[in-house]
TORVO-380322 format. One record per residue (C-alpha): x, y, z; residue in one letter; residue number from 1. Coordinates in pm, 1 decimal. Layout:
BEGIN
+----------+----------+----------+------+-----+
!        X !        Y !        Z ! rest !  nr !
+----------+----------+----------+------+-----+
!        X !        Y !        Z !    A ! NUM !
...
+----------+----------+----------+------+-----+
REM end
This chain:
BEGIN
+----------+----------+----------+------+-----+
!        X !        Y !        Z ! rest !  nr !
+----------+----------+----------+------+-----+
!    -11.2 !      2.3 !      0.3 !    M !   1 !
!    141.2 !    332.1 !    -88.6 !    S !   2 !
!    160.2 !    605.9 !    177.2 !    L !   3 !
!     21.0 !    954.6 !    109.4 !    R !   4 !
!    145.7 !   1290.6 !    276.9 !    L !   5 !
!    -97.0 !   1539.6 !    380.1 !    G !   6 !
!     45.6 !   1882.9 !    462.5 !    V !   7 !
!   -148.5 !   2093.4 !    751.4 !    N !   8 !
!    -77.9 !   2461.5 !    655.9 !    I !   9 !
!   -253.1 !   2610.1 !    973.6 !    D !  10 !
!     61.0 !   2765.4 !   1119.4 !    H !  11 !
!    140.6 !   2971.1 !    821.5 !    V !  12 !
!   -183.2 !   3141.0 !    916.0 !    A !  13 !
!    -58.7 !   3154.2 !   1277.1 !    T !  14 !
!    238.3 !   3364.6 !   1164.1 !    I !  15 !
!      1.5 !   3583.0 !    953.4 !    R !  16 !
!   -227.8 !   3638.4 !   1232.0 !    N !  17 !
!     50.0 !   3732.1 !   1485.6 !    A !  18 !
!     79.1 !   4070.3 !   1297.9 !    R !  19 !
!   -283.7 !   4096.7 !   1197.0 !    G !  20 !
!   -140.9 !   4126.2 !    853.2 !    A !  21 !
!   -234.5 !   3952.9 !    507.0 !    S !  22 !
!     80.2 !   3774.4 !    466.8 !    Y !  23 !
!    220.0 !   3493.5 !    454.1 !    P !  24 !
!    -70.4 !   3353.6 !    272.7 !    E !  25 !
!   -165.7 !   3001.0 !    352.2 !    P !  26 !
!   -279.3 !   2930.1 !      7.0 !    V !  27 !
!     58.5 !   3009.4 !   -117.5 !    R !  28 !
!    217.5 !   2765.8 !    115.7 !    A !  29 !
!    -46.4 !   2501.4 !    -17.2 !    A !  30 !
!     64.5 !   2578.7 !   -359.3 !    E !  31 !
!    421.1 !   2510.9 !   -264.0 !    L !  32 !
!    351.5 !   2187.6 !    -65.4 !    A !  33 !
!    155.6 !   2044.8 !   -387.2 !    L !  34 !
!    448.9 !   2127.0 !   -620.1 !    I !  35 !
!    683.7 !   1963.8 !   -373.6 !    A !  36 !
!    496.5 !   1635.5 !   -372.8 !    G !  37 !
!    229.8 !   1680.7 !   -105.2 !    A !  38 !
!    -63.8 !   1437.1 !   -191.1 !    D !  39 !
!   -306.6 !   1676.6 !    -38.2 !    G !  40 !
!   -382.6 !   1993.1 !    212.1 !    I !  41 !
!   -489.1 !   1972.0 !    559.2 !    T !  42 !
!   -650.8 !   2292.4 !    720.6 !    A !  43 !
!   -827.8 !   2324.9 !   1065.3 !    H !  44 !
!  -1096.4 !   2599.2 !   1081.8 !    L !  45 !
!  -1134.1 !   2636.1 !   1448.0 !    R !  46 !
!  -1440.1 !   2786.2 !   1614.7 !    E !  47 !
!  -1213.9 !   3085.3 !   1749.6 !    D !  48 !
!  -1059.9 !   3138.8 !   1411.3 !    R !  49 !
!   -706.8 !   3153.7 !   1588.7 !    R !  50 !
!   -533.6 !   3060.7 !   1259.8 !    H !  51 !
!   -720.1 !   2944.2 !    935.4 !    I !  52 !
!  -1011.8 !   3176.3 !    854.8 !    S !  53 !
!  -1323.2 !   3121.3 !    646.6 !    D !  54 !
!  -1187.5 !   3298.1 !    362.9 !    A !  55 !
!   -883.4 !   3054.9 !    361.9 !    D !  56 !
!  -1098.8 !   2778.6 !    332.6 !    I !  57 !
!  -1274.0 !   2912.4 !     28.9 !    A !  58 !
!   -939.2 !   2979.4 !   -136.2 !    V !  59 !
!   -781.5 !   2643.7 !    -32.4 !    L !  60 !
!  -1114.1 !   2465.0 !   -162.0 !    T !  61 !
!  -1070.1 !   2640.2 !   -504.1 !    D !  62 !
!   -684.3 !   2569.3 !   -519.3 !    L !  63 !
!   -730.3 !   2210.0 !   -441.3 !    C !  64 !
!  -1017.9 !   2163.4 !   -697.0 !    H !  65 !
!   -805.3 !   2321.2 !   -962.5 !    K !  66 !
!   -501.8 !   2114.7 !   -890.2 !    R !  67 !
!   -709.8 !   1790.0 !   -857.1 !    G !  68 !
!   -585.6 !   1726.7 !   -512.7 !    K !  69 !
!   -785.7 !   1668.3 !   -191.2 !    P !  70 !
!   -861.6 !   1921.2 !     84.9 !    L !  71 !
!   -889.3 !   1769.3 !    442.7 !    N !  72 !
!  -1093.7 !   2012.7 !    623.1 !    F !  73 !
!  -1041.6 !   1960.1 !   1008.6 !    E !  74 !
!  -1345.0 !   2062.2 !   1202.6 !    M !  75 !
!  -1509.2 !   2032.9 !   1537.0 !    A !  76 !
!  -1846.0 !   1848.7 !   1551.5 !    V !  77 !
!  -2082.9 !   2180.0 !   1566.2 !    T !  78 !
!  -2365.8 !   2278.4 !   1344.3 !    D !  79 !
!  -2173.3 !   2583.5 !   1240.4 !    E !  80 !
!  -1854.6 !   2393.9 !   1116.7 !    M !  81 !
!  -2087.8 !   2117.3 !    957.2 !    V !  82 !
!  -2267.7 !   2393.2 !    768.0 !    G !  83 !
!  -1944.6 !   2546.0 !    644.2 !    I !  84 !
!  -1822.8 !   2219.5 !    529.2 !    A !  85 !
!  -2173.7 !   2143.0 !    348.1 !    L !  86 !
!  -2103.9 !   2462.4 !    170.5 !    N !  87 !
!  -1751.4 !   2409.2 !     92.2 !    A !  88 !
!  -1794.6 !   2037.9 !    -10.6 !    R !  89 !
!  -1428.0 !   1951.8 !     68.8 !    P !  90 !
!  -1285.7 !   1612.2 !    -53.3 !    H !  91 !
!  -1253.4 !   1520.5 !    324.3 !    A !  92 !
!  -1379.3 !   1631.3 !    652.3 !    A !  93 !
!  -1193.4 !   1512.8 !    989.9 !    C !  94 !
!  -1393.4 !   1551.0 !   1290.4 !    L !  95 !
!  -1180.6 !   1652.3 !   1596.1 !    V !  96 !
!  -1228.0 !   1740.8 !   1955.0 !    P !  97 !
!  -1187.7 !   2108.2 !   2040.4 !    E !  98 !
!  -1159.1 !   2311.6 !   2333.9 !    R !  99 !
!  -1079.4 !   2704.1 !   2325.5 !    R ! 100 !
!   -838.8 !   2676.2 !   2622.5 !    E ! 101 !
!   -612.5 !   2428.2 !   2433.1 !    E ! 102 !
!   -293.0 !   2532.6 !   2239.2 !    V ! 103 !
!   -328.6 !   2232.3 !   1995.2 !    T ! 104 !
!   -562.5 !   1941.4 !   1954.2 !    T ! 105 !
!   -530.7 !   1738.9 !   2289.5 !    E ! 106 !
!   -611.7 !   1373.6 !   2240.7 !    G ! 107 !
!   -867.1 !   1201.3 !   2028.9 !    G ! 108 !
!  -1240.1 !   1249.2 !   1973.6 !    L ! 109 !
!  -1451.9 !   1046.6 !   2214.4 !    D ! 110 !
!  -1675.7 !    874.7 !   1979.3 !    V ! 111 !
!  -1852.3 !    667.8 !   2232.6 !    I ! 112 !
!  -1963.7 !    948.2 !   2428.7 !    K ! 113 !
!  -2073.3 !   1155.2 !   2130.7 !    G ! 114 !
!  -2206.6 !    870.8 !   1910.1 !    Q ! 115 !
!  -2537.7 !   1009.0 !   1813.9 !    N ! 116 !
!  -2406.1 !   1366.1 !   1750.5 !    R ! 117 !
!  -2104.3 !   1237.7 !   1562.2 !    I ! 118 !
!  -2310.8 !    973.2 !   1335.2 !    A ! 119 !
!  -2543.5 !   1271.8 !   1252.3 !    D ! 120 !
!  -2263.8 !   1502.2 !   1153.6 !    A ! 121 !
!  -2106.8 !   1227.7 !    958.9 !    T ! 122 !
!  -2448.6 !   1149.5 !    781.0 !    A ! 123 !
!  -2488.7 !   1505.9 !    675.6 !    R ! 124 !
!  -2112.3 !   1546.7 !    551.8 !    L ! 125 !
!  -2146.3 !   1237.6 !    335.9 !    R ! 126 !
!  -2450.3 !   1373.8 !    143.8 !    T ! 127 !
!  -2227.2 !   1633.0 !    -25.8 !    V ! 128 !
!  -1956.3 !   1356.7 !   -109.1 !    G ! 129 !
!  -1708.7 !   1419.6 !    173.6 !    A ! 130 !
!  -1503.0 !   1127.9 !    329.7 !    R ! 131 !
!  -1535.9 !   1159.7 !    681.6 !    V ! 132 !
!  -1262.1 !   1082.9 !    903.8 !    S ! 133 !
!  -1264.8 !   1051.5 !   1289.1 !    L ! 134 !
!   -939.8 !   1160.3 !   1472.3 !    F ! 135 !
!   -915.5 !    913.1 !   1747.8 !    I ! 136 !
!   -677.2 !    756.5 !   2006.1 !    E ! 137 !
!   -569.0 !    387.6 !   1895.1 !    P ! 138 !
!   -832.7 !    254.4 !   2134.3 !    D ! 139 !
!  -1040.6 !    -69.9 !   2009.8 !    P ! 140 !
!  -1370.2 !     59.9 !   2144.2 !    D ! 141 !
!  -1314.9 !    400.0 !   1980.1 !    Q ! 142 !
!  -1222.9 !    230.9 !   1650.8 !    I ! 143 !
!  -1528.6 !     18.5 !   1667.6 !    R ! 144 !
!  -1754.4 !    319.5 !   1754.0 !    A ! 145 !
!  -1603.5 !    504.4 !   1460.9 !    S ! 146 !
!  -1723.6 !    236.5 !   1223.3 !    A ! 147 !
!  -2060.9 !    241.1 !   1372.1 !    A ! 148 !
!  -2089.6 !    594.0 !   1337.6 !    A ! 149 !
!  -2046.6 !    565.2 !    978.8 !    G ! 150 !
!  -1706.2 !    709.4 !    930.4 !    A ! 151 !
!  -1501.1 !    587.9 !    612.0 !    Q ! 152 !
!  -1156.0 !    692.0 !    777.4 !    V ! 153 !
!   -988.5 !    693.2 !   1114.6 !    V ! 154 !
!   -702.4 !    913.1 !   1189.3 !    E ! 155 !
!   -499.3 !    776.3 !   1468.5 !    L ! 156 !
!   -363.3 !   1043.9 !   1716.6 !    H ! 157 !
!     21.8 !    976.2 !   1719.9 !    T ! 158 !
!    102.2 !   1277.6 !   1955.2 !    G ! 159 !
!    170.1 !   1066.0 !   2271.9 !    A ! 160 !
!    414.9 !    815.3 !   2076.5 !    Y ! 161 !
!    593.4 !   1126.5 !   1936.5 !    C ! 162 !
!    616.4 !   1288.5 !   2268.7 !    D ! 163 !
!    752.3 !    988.5 !   2445.3 !    A ! 164 !
!   1002.9 !    891.7 !   2174.1 !    A ! 165 !
!   1137.8 !   1267.7 !   2177.6 !    R ! 166 !
!   1175.6 !   1248.3 !   2548.8 !    A ! 167 !
!   1380.1 !    920.8 !   2534.3 !    G ! 168 !
!   1113.1 !    721.4 !   2713.1 !    E ! 169 !
!   1190.9 !    409.8 !   2502.2 !    D ! 170 !
!    931.5 !    163.0 !   2695.0 !    A ! 171 !
!    644.3 !    395.4 !   2689.2 !    R ! 172 !
!    705.9 !    502.2 !   2313.0 !    A ! 173 !
!    731.1 !    127.2 !   2237.8 !    G ! 174 !
!    399.8 !     47.7 !   2414.0 !    A ! 175 !
!    211.7 !    330.3 !   2244.8 !    I ! 176 !
!    351.4 !    214.9 !   1900.4 !    L ! 177 !
!    224.8 !   -122.4 !   1966.3 !    Q ! 178 !
!   -116.9 !     24.4 !   2026.8 !    R ! 179 !
!    -92.9 !    229.6 !   1724.4 !    L ! 180 !
!     -7.0 !    -96.1 !   1522.4 !    K ! 181 !
!   -290.3 !   -289.6 !   1680.1 !    A ! 182 !
!   -547.9 !    -19.1 !   1625.9 !    G ! 183 !
!   -427.9 !     30.5 !   1246.2 !    A ! 184 !
!   -482.7 !   -346.9 !   1198.3 !    A ! 185 !
!   -811.1 !   -355.9 !   1377.9 !    L ! 186 !
!   -933.8 !    -41.0 !   1169.7 !    A ! 187 !
!   -818.4 !   -189.1 !    844.8 !    H ! 188 !
!  -1005.7 !   -506.4 !    950.2 !    D ! 189 !
!  -1319.9 !   -326.3 !    989.3 !    L ! 190 !
!  -1307.1 !   -169.0 !    639.8 !    G ! 191 !
!  -1180.2 !    182.7 !    758.3 !    L ! 192 !
!   -913.8 !    373.7 !    591.5 !    E ! 193 !
!   -641.8 !    441.2 !    836.5 !    V ! 194 !
!   -457.0 !    768.6 !    864.8 !    H ! 195 !
!   -226.9 !    889.6 !   1121.4 !    A ! 196 !
!    -94.9 !   1232.7 !   1244.1 !    G ! 197 !
!      4.4 !   1469.8 !   1533.1 !    H ! 198 !
!    345.0 !   1544.7 !   1637.3 !    G ! 199 !
!    535.0 !   1374.3 !   1386.1 !    I ! 200 !
!    886.8 !   1486.1 !   1299.5 !    D ! 201 !
!   1198.1 !   1357.3 !   1116.0 !    Y ! 202 !
!   1291.8 !   1145.3 !   1414.6 !    A ! 203 !
!    961.1 !    979.7 !   1464.5 !    T ! 204 !
!    810.9 !    947.0 !   1124.7 !    V ! 205 !
!    966.5 !    612.0 !   1015.7 !    K ! 206 !
!    829.8 !    376.5 !   1266.3 !    P ! 207 !
!    484.0 !    520.3 !   1212.0 !    I ! 208 !
!    532.3 !    508.5 !    834.8 !    A ! 209 !
!    618.4 !    133.8 !    856.2 !    A ! 210 !
!    271.9 !     39.7 !    981.1 !    I ! 211 !
!    157.4 !   -122.6 !    685.0 !    P ! 212 !
!   -225.0 !    -44.4 !    721.5 !    Q ! 213 !
!   -161.2 !    341.6 !    742.9 !    I ! 214 !
!   -259.6 !    495.8 !    407.1 !    A ! 215 !
!   -171.4 !    855.1 !    487.5 !    E ! 216 !
!     16.2 !   1082.5 !    726.2 !    L ! 217 !
!   -112.2 !   1434.3 !    803.6 !    N ! 218 !
!    195.5 !   1667.4 !    918.3 !    I ! 219 !
!    202.0 !   2045.4 !    987.9 !    G ! 220 !
!    342.2 !   2212.8 !   1268.9 !    H ! 221 !
!    686.1 !   2043.9 !   1221.0 !    F ! 222 !
!    711.2 !   2108.2 !    841.2 !    L ! 223 !
!    615.8 !   2466.4 !    883.6 !    I ! 224 !
!    846.9 !   2513.1 !   1150.9 !    G ! 225 !
!   1132.9 !   2334.5 !    954.4 !    E ! 226 !
!   1031.1 !   2548.2 !    642.5 !    A ! 227 !
!   1152.9 !   2866.5 !    824.9 !    I ! 228 !
!   1517.2 !   2726.7 !    817.6 !    F ! 229 !
!   1520.9 !   2523.4 !    495.5 !    V ! 230 !
!   1231.2 !   2612.3 !    291.6 !    G ! 231 !
!    893.4 !   2432.9 !    272.7 !    L ! 232 !
!    983.3 !   2211.1 !    -55.4 !    P ! 233 !
!   1299.2 !   2089.5 !    100.0 !    E ! 234 !
!   1128.4 !   2010.0 !    432.8 !    A ! 235 !
!    860.0 !   1812.0 !    236.6 !    I ! 236 !
!   1113.2 !   1623.8 !     16.8 !    H ! 237 !
!   1303.9 !   1518.2 !    331.7 !    R ! 238 !
!    982.4 !   1391.8 !    509.5 !    M ! 239 !
!    873.1 !   1220.0 !    190.9 !    R ! 240 !
!   1217.9 !   1048.5 !    159.5 !    S ! 241 !
!   1187.2 !    912.7 !    527.1 !    L ! 242 !
!    829.6 !    784.8 !    458.2 !    M ! 243 !
!    936.5 !    619.9 !    142.7 !    D ! 244 !
!   1238.3 !    469.6 !    304.6 !    A ! 245 !
!   1027.4 !    322.3 !    575.5 !    A ! 246 !
!    804.4 !    159.9 !    315.9 !    R ! 247 !
!   1083.2 !      4.2 !    127.0 !    V ! 248 !
!   1212.9 !   -129.5 !    438.3 !    E ! 249 !
!    881.1 !   -276.2 !    539.3 !    L ! 250 !
!    863.6 !   -458.6 !    184.5 !    E ! 251 !
!   1232.8 !   -588.3 !    235.9 !    V ! 252 !
!   1126.2 !   -741.9 !    560.9 !    M ! 253 !
!    788.1 !   -892.7 !    435.9 !    A ! 254 !
+----------+----------+----------+------+-----+
REM end
């Protein structure tokens, strides 16, 4: 199975909004990312509009349509966001947990607790052709609940693994990686497409990319940060090469 790279350009908007300016433009970053080999673009329109704006979603939707590449619209499970997504008609809609006080998305969506609300949003989004993804922890019950809610995709939260690996907590990182592997296998067996993302960098990408059931990685903050020093195309090229190397090694081991 080939492995796709989705590039999240939220934090280009973070830099823009820090000065209340009109630049740098997220759509320009999206164009560069696609030219550099990204398979799609991810953008999270948060309720507080702290980075991506409604206008950004409009121009990103237009760009991705013109380039024939998917836009993955990350969004909270609210009537407002579902309405915006229904109007934008993105290729994919990824439902994520959201709290105003958090710096970034913390943990996965509780599909079990919000089953009815999530199933309703999923059904509405699928009416406009959006592939619905649920951003969850690699927990078997959450994975089964995602399938029951009608999602076509799950995106497994990799933040805990990446944090542990960077901290040198090898035993903890290894245990979390095993849960990711088991979760990916279960989701695949249930007929769900498997994505993964959050906190991935050059040092942590290969063990995740080596999980054979994962079809797509979504990476943003690290790539935008690295782009400050080496440029976005170079950052993407290096990440892509590490992902490809992990898959080649997987094939050799098979």
